[in-house]
TORBASE-456418 format. One line per 10 residues: for each residue x, y, z of C-alpha. Coordinates in steps of 0.02 Angstrom, whole numbers, plus 50000, padded with zeros to 5 digits. Example, Ala and Ser with C-alpha at 12.3 -4.5 7.8 and 13.67 -1.06 7.14 Angstrom:
50615,49775,50390  50684,49947,50357
end
This chain:
49299,50622,49544  49209,50675,49382  49363,50622,49285  49359,50450,49365  49173,50424,49333  49196,50480,49152  49335,50352,49131  49225,50217,49207  49083,50260,49088  49198,50250,48936
49261,50081,48992  49082,50017,49013  49039,50074,48837  49188,49985,48759  49172,49825,48861  49061,49742,48731  49205,49696,48616  49300,49598,48750  49354,49418,48724  49459,49344,48869
49444,49364,49056  49567,49463,49164  49530,49457,49352  49589,49600,49462  49641,49539,49635  49650,49676,49770  49823,49682,49847  49868,49634,50024  50035,49561,50078  49953,49425,50184
49857,49357,50036  49986,49383,49899  50123,49289,49993  50022,49131,49955  50084,49148,49774  50268,49147,49825  50312,48972,49766  50249,49006,49589  50287,49191,49574  50469,49175,49633
50511,49008,49552  50668,49003,49444  50561,48917,49312  50446,49067,49290  50467,49246,49230  50323,49337,49312  50323,49525,49340  50308,49520,49529  50349,49700,49576  50191,49785,49510
50035,49753,49612  49887,49721,49612  49903,49572,49496  49786,49529,49356  49752,49344,49377  49758,49301,49192  49927,49217,49191  49913,49027,49190  50051,49017,49321  49945,49115,49445
49775,49052,49391  49806,48873,49448  49857,48929,49624  49721,49062,49629  49586,48934,49587  49648,48813,49719  49639,48951,49852  49471,49022,49800  49386,48854,49778  49455,48764,49929
49321,48650,50000  49212,48666,49845  49226,48486,49789  49064,48489,49692  48971,48374,49810  48785,48407,49828  48784,48508,49989  48637,48616,50040  48633,48800,49988  48663,48867,50165
48825,48768,50179  48884,48824,50007  48848,49008,50041  48937,49003,50209  49092,48905,50157  49114,48902,49967  49018,49034,49870  48982,49220,49858  48821,49273,49942  48752,49313,49769
48841,49225,49627  48772,49234,49450  48862,49162,49299  48791,49198,49127  48850,49156,48953  48944,49321,48932  48950,49396,49106  48964,49361,49291  48904,49451,49446  48937,49427,49631
48895,49518,49792  48947,49493,49972  48922,49569,50143  49091,49602,50222  49080,49590,50412  49229,49644,50516  49188,49631,50700  49315,49603,50837  49339,49638,51020  49503,49658,51111
49589,49699,51272  49734,49820,51289  49819,49736,51437  49950,49872,51462  49823,50012,51478  49681,49907,51550  49558,49957,51415  49439,49864,51302  49446,49891,51114  49329,49843,50973
49300,49861,50786  49125,49862,50713  49135,49868,50524  49008,49816,50394  49052,49817,50210  48969,49774,50046  49054,49724,49886  48988,49695,49712  49089,49640,49563  49094,49537,49406
49138,49532,49223  49054,49598,49066  49107,49503,48912  49273,49424,48950  49393,49571,48959  49301,49690,49073  49307,49671,49263  49237,49780,49402  49234,49780,49592  49158,49908,49710
49172,49896,49900  49107,50011,50035  49134,50008,50224  49047,50087,50374  49159,50081,50528  49162,50120,50713  49302,50074,50831  49383,50103,50998  49568,50088,50965  49724,50066,51073
49815,50222,51130  49954,50219,50999  49829,50209,50855  49728,50350,50933  49888,50454,50947  49920,50424,50762  49743,50474,50713  49754,50635,50815  49923,50677,50737  49877,50635,50558
49687,50643,50551  49667,50476,50462  49623,50302,50520  49780,50217,50452  49761,50185,50266  49573,50208,50263  49486,50377,50286  49465,50535,50388  49392,50497,50559  49278,50584,50680
49272,50548,50866  49111,50510,50959  49041,50477,51134  49167,50604,51204  49296,50465,51194  49468,50512,51127  49496,50331,51074  49328,50304,50987  49311,50348,50801  49189,50329,50657
49231,50332,50472  49176,50265,50303  49254,50246,50132  49235,50166,49961  49354,50078,49843  49312,50046,49661  49407,49975,49514  49357,49943,49334  49478,49851,49221  49473,49829,49032
49594,49728,48926  49561,49766,48742  49711,49662,48686  49824,49547,48785  49964,49676,48784  49866,49819,48864  49758,49844,49018  49660,50003,49057  49598,50027,49234  49520,50168,49333
49438,50193,49501  49481,50232,49680  49609,50114,49754  49796,50088,49787  49951,50029,49693  50107,49945,49762  50280,49941,49679  50414,49823,49741  50447,49645,49799  50455,49683,49985
50337,49710,50129  50369,49898,50122  50393,50007,49969  50503,50162,49963  50428,50210,49794  50239,50184,49799  50152,50081,49931  49975,50025,49976  49982,50117,50142  49894,50284,50109
49704,50288,50098  49625,50253,49927  49635,50388,49793  49560,50415,49619  49671,50352,49477  49680,50312,49292  49809,50182,49242  49880,50106,49083  49980,49944,49097  50071,49870,48947
50137,49692,48954  50263,49652,48818  50330,49486,48881  50493,49525,48970  50445,49708,48992  50297,49776,49090  50260,49961,49093  50138,50064,49197  50083,50244,49180  49962,50308,49313
49883,50477,49343  49808,50511,49515  49719,50648,49612  49748,50677,49797  49681,50785,49937  49803,50848,50066  49719,50950,50203  49859,50936,50331  49872,51102,50422  50025,51204,50370
50085,51383,50372  50109,51398,50184  49992,51496,50072  49915,51357,49968  49727,51378,49961  49669,51224,49867  49735,51074,49962  49716,50958,49812  49859,50897,49705  49900,50784,49558
50023,50643,49533  50093,50551,49383  50189,50387,49406  50287,50282,49281  50362,50111,49314  50454,49995,49194  50494,49817,49249  50617,49717,49144  50642,49531,49169  50817,49502,49102
50793,49314,49122  50704,49193,49239  50810,49250,49387  50857,49433,49365  50742,49586,49353  50767,49774,49352  50638,49909,49375  50641,50097,49342  50522,50219,49425  50484,50404,49419
50346,50518,49480  50298,50701,49490  50181,50780,49618  50110,50953,49582  49982,51062,49669  49815,51113,49597  49844,51291,49661  50010,51382,49679  50070,51480,49830  49990,51640,49764
49818,51558,49748  49825,51538,49558  49747,51379,49494  49874,51267,49409  49761,51122,49367  49815,50969,49269  49983,50992,49183  49964,50921,49008  50152,50913,48984  50140,50758,49095
50009,50671,48990  50131,50571,48881  50125,50394,48953  50291,50333,48882  50417,50461,48945  50520,50475,49100  50472,50635,49186  50628,50711,49263  50690,50792,49100  50517,50865,49066
50498,50930,49244  50671,51010,49234  50640,51082,49060  50481,51164,49123  50580,51249,49261  50439,51193,49374  50439,51186,49564  50351,51017,49558  50414,50873,49663  50501,50738,49560
50554,50570,49631  50649,50433,49540  50689,50256,49593  50759,50087,49551  50708,49909,49597  50791,49741,49571  50771,49559,49618  50872,49401,49593  50808,49224,49623  50952,49135,49707
50853,48973,49715  50670,48924,49709  50664,48959,49895  50767,49119,49907  50744,49283,49814  50849,49436,49852  50773,49605,49812  50805,49789,49838  50749,49968,49804  50827,50139,49794
50728,50302,49796  50806,50470,49757  50710,50628,49801  50846,50755,49766  51020,50748,49691  51168,50866,49689  51316,50769,49621  51453,50865,49713  51370,50853,49883  51303,50676,49856
51477,50602,49837  51577,50719,49951  51460,50774,50091  51359,50630,50164  51269,50741,50289  51209,50872,50164  51025,50914,50193  50977,50887,50010  51047,50711,50005  50870,50644,50012
50861,50459,49973  50811,50289,50042  50857,50108,50011  50788,49935,50045  50872,49763,50047  50780,49601,50080  50759,49415,50050  50598,49318,50035  50544,49144,49986  50427,48996,50002
50426,48824,50083  50553,48867,50217  50643,48713,50286  50549,48610,50157  50381,48647,50238  50250,48677,50104  50167,48849,50115  50286,48913,50249  50333,49081,50174  50454,49208,50243
50523,49383,50218  50666,49479,50299  50706,49658,50248  50785,49819,50306  50731,49995,50257  50829,50156,50279  50772,50331,50234  50874,50489,50261  50806,50644,50348  50694,50761,50245
50663,50632,50107  50488,50646,50030  50467,50824,50102  50467,50984,49999  50487,51172,50010  50298,51187,49997  50208,51060,50104  50073,51019,49977  50207,50955,49859  50268,50823,49981
50257,50641,49933  50091,50603,50016  49908,50567,49984  49766,50618,50098  49886,50664,50240  49980,50498,50235  50145,50448,50152  50137,50374,49978  50292,50271,50015  50347,50201,50185
50218,50236,50322  50352,50302,50442  50396,50451,50332  50584,50484,50339  50736,50489,50456  50729,50306,50510  50803,50132,50499  50693,49977,50507  50715,49789,50509  50559,49683,50484
50535,49494,50475  50376,49400,50430  50324,49217,50430  50162,49155,50350  50097,48978,50349  49939,48907,50271  49869,48733,50305  49699,48688,50237  49584,48825,50307  49711,48888,50435
49818,49044,50405  49956,49089,50530  50059,49248,50527  50199,49318,50634  50292,49484,50623  50442,49558,50712  50481,49741,50676  50618,49849,50750  50639,50032,50708  50750,50177,50760
50703,50355,50711  50719,50536,50764  50569,50643,50808  50567,50832,50807  50616,50927,50964  50511,51080,50996  50482,51176,50835  50645,51115,50756  50629,51007,50600  50744,50856,50613
50676,50775,50454  50552,50639,50501  50387,50730,50473  50369,50740,50283  50229,50869,50301  50349,51001,50365  50445,51115,50246  50625,51061,50228  50679,51238,50183  50720,51268,50367
50814,51111,50421  50903,51094,50586  51068,51112,50491  51136,51115,50314  51274,50988,50343  51304,50845,50464  51128,50772,50456  51119,50590,50509  50984,50457,50511  50895,50455,50679
50942,50634,50725  50825,50726,50841  50731,50642,50983  50805,50467,50966  50664,50340,50975  50664,50150,50973  50512,50047,50928  50484,49859,50946  50330,49783,50868  50277,49600,50881
50119,49531,50804  50042,49359,50784  49879,49303,50703  49789,49138,50682  49645,49133,50560  49521,49000,50511  49453,49036,50337  49266,49005,50327  49242,49064,50148  49391,49097,50034
49288,49193,49904  49293,49351,50011  49416,49296,50145  49286,49272,50281  49378,49205,50433  49384,49188,50621  49542,49273,50682  49636,49277,50847  49776,49405,50857  49901,49480,50977
50010,49636,50974  50154,49689,51084  50228,49861,51049  50347,49978,51138  50401,50152,51083  50531,50233,51194  50634,50391,51202  50685,50517,51335  50512,50601,51330  50392,50454,51333
50386,50266,51351  50229,50193,51270  50183,50011,51292  50043,49912,51212  50004,49729,51243  49837,49674,51174  49738,49527,51110  49592,49528,50987  49466,49403,50923  49334,49422,50790
49249,49382,50627  49340,49466,50483  49324,49474,50295  49386,49557,50134  49563,49563,50064  49603,49740,50122  49771,49763,50207  49762,49863,50369  49931,49911,50440  49954,49930,50628
50146,49927,50635  50156,50117,50642  50278,50244,50712  50239,50413,50790  50261,50570,50687  50278,50689,50834  50313,50692,51018  50156,50662,51121
end
């Protein structure tokens, strides 16, 4: 964390020479899909696959302003009305700086109809943010949380140790389904020239055009990072260094459960319709298997190289992952996209032995668009994700592709197929969302490793050859979700929300069912995923 705070201090010192504003908008799929019509238009050439966005592009700014200022028509309403429906709780605009602050309530109650249990979430957050000069932006958010969760979320927390995508949890009141946790996110962003952005803090990054990412997603809990992003018109390039904890219990000899990560991504817009992206990353442990401190590897400090040759030249045991993204705008209403991630490659076996254990890769294919059937703001997405057994795992568990005991890519880990469809519709202050998700995956049987749990060593697989997707304890999951929200204040997404979830997870060992409804007052732009799969048998 000292490295992050040092970076923040340096950015604060240099902020005085800034000249034009660049707003950092925290990423969540539900909010970002509102930009679909502009971002995926055949008349634009926006870099859509690297998120969060900086809302400094005129194409996004017009839509962003209309969302954030909805209902703020400038009429002379009283201050209570404005604070509730149109403004930040504290909103100060000076000649060369701005400052805002908000309380972030997140209170809901629910009923798990299948298990005849009540659920609730009691969360209170605080955010502060603003600009200094016109090229420096900052946002800090903190949350205190307590909840009683449905059985399948409690099973996940007990297996992984984390409230999904948020923080480590502790139980209370002698209730296996009741947890308490807290966490902070923080981002500072500085744009010294229009071609370069420097950001640092504790947050998440998402790469791809889909709902899921097989390269780097916003699923795992926030982590410290330092990021450089260069925008050269048709080419956008990111280099990010990150620091993770990974205390998942294992039998290996690593002592320090911390590790480092370096991520590169280059997005190239060939024209208004076609884009290609190239990704690579390396994960390395802070301490090796003999207890020797490795620390930060300065051979990975160069921000403009692709890492696989360097990692190979070092003869290092570090975990390298490479990937590829693409999208093509068929029409203004239909964009096809895809991803391919490659965790390990042996040419002879890759092309001649499909079931070889080291054929570790995943792929994604999807379509998305706006204004479905000519209905304004009716946005949609349909995608399929497939990841082979043992992908993202390593010979030493600390080197697996994870952060804080959760996957850095798809939340289900590996050894699965998934099809997911989403519909979103916005009308005035109403937001509606629907999701259908079907997955098939294989869990471990006994102590045998069938390839789904990325935290297990893959050096002892169930077999060298003949590995297939879904091997092990064959499990099917169906997940349906619907939400209706009424936005009270768009500045920090304060809304009344009614939601429902139906989920089944079935195999020969267990048959879990969840049918629940929730209602509450919610806020913030954070994305909280509940469409999760088990990692282990119960």
